[in-house]
N, C-alpha and C positions, 0 to 999 in steps of 0.2 A: 746294503750291507757294507760293513767296514771290516777291514782286516788290519791287525796290528802285529808287527814283528819286532821283537826286542833283540838287541845284540850288545855285545861289549862286556858281558859278565866274565868272571874268572876268579882266580885265586890271587891274593895279594897279602903281603905282610902288613901288620898294623903300621899306620902312618903313611901308607901308600895311597895311590890314586887310581881310580877307574872312571871311564866315561861310558855311560850307557846311551844307546840310541833306540828310538822307537819310530819305525817307519809306518805310516798310515796310508792305506789305499782303499779305494772304493768310493762310495757316495759320502763325501765329507762336506759338511756345511761350514759356512764362515762363522756361524754362532755355535760355539761348542766349548766344552771344558776338556782339559787334558791334564793327566797327572801320573805320577809314579807312586806306586804302593809297594809294600813289601810284606812278606810273611815268613817268619822264622818258625822252625819246628816247634810244635806245641803251642803256638801263639796265634792270635787273630791277625788277619790282614790289617795293616795300618797305612794311612796316608803318609807319604814321605814329603812330597812336594807337588804342587798343582798350579795350573792356570785356571782360574774360574771363568765362567762364561762372561762375567762382567769385566774381565781384563785384569783382575787382581792376581797376585802371586802369594801362595801360602806355603809355609814350611812347617814340618814337625819340629817341636822344640829341640829334639835330640839331634837334629842335623843342621840347625841354623848356624851359619858361619862356616860350615864345612861343605855343604852340598849347594849346587847351583843348578836350577832348572832353566832351560832355554829352548827355543824352537826356531825352525826355519819354515815359515808358512809356505814359501814357494815350493819347498820339497815335501811338505806335510810330514816333517820329521821333528821329533822332540828329543831333547838330550837331558841327561843328568850327569853333571860333573861332580864326582865324589872325591873329596880330598880329606886328608887326615883320617883315613878309615880306621875304625875300631873293630875289635872282634864282635862287639854287639851289633854291628851293621850286617853281620852275616845273615843272609836270608835269600829267598827267591824274590826278585824284583819284577813287578808287573807294570805294564803300561795300560792306562785306562783312557778311554775317550767317551764323552757323553754329548749327545746332540738331540735337539728337539724333533719329535714327530708330530703327527696331527693332534694327538691327545695327550701324549706324555713324552718324557725324555727316554732315550734309549742309551744304554751303556754297553761298551764293548771292552774286552780284555785281550791282551796278548797272551802268549803261551808262557811267558816268564823266562827270566835268565838268572842263573845262580851267581851270587856273589859270596865268596868265602874269604874272610879276613882272619889270618892267623896271628897269634901273639908272639 
């Protein structure tokens, strides 16, 4: 089992910055994917930024140049630095981790952290 705990959300004015953290614990493998997703009210959950299992980094077009994903493997912690925040970035942000099992991949989610950007 894997547990994910997000922190760092809050309220900020447009143009401000926040840094989210996701601490992972439990049975974590070296081969895995990790990423940040968000869900705004009335909208589907969407990928914001991710590390693929192959080592690539992907960003949603809407956050490119403003958000940076990083991780500290020794601490099993992932971060999302969010700069130049916009009101449309307001959402609940979730941490996700995927890793292989015997027959399929398993995906885990954190509880989410609220980010609110006011204009």
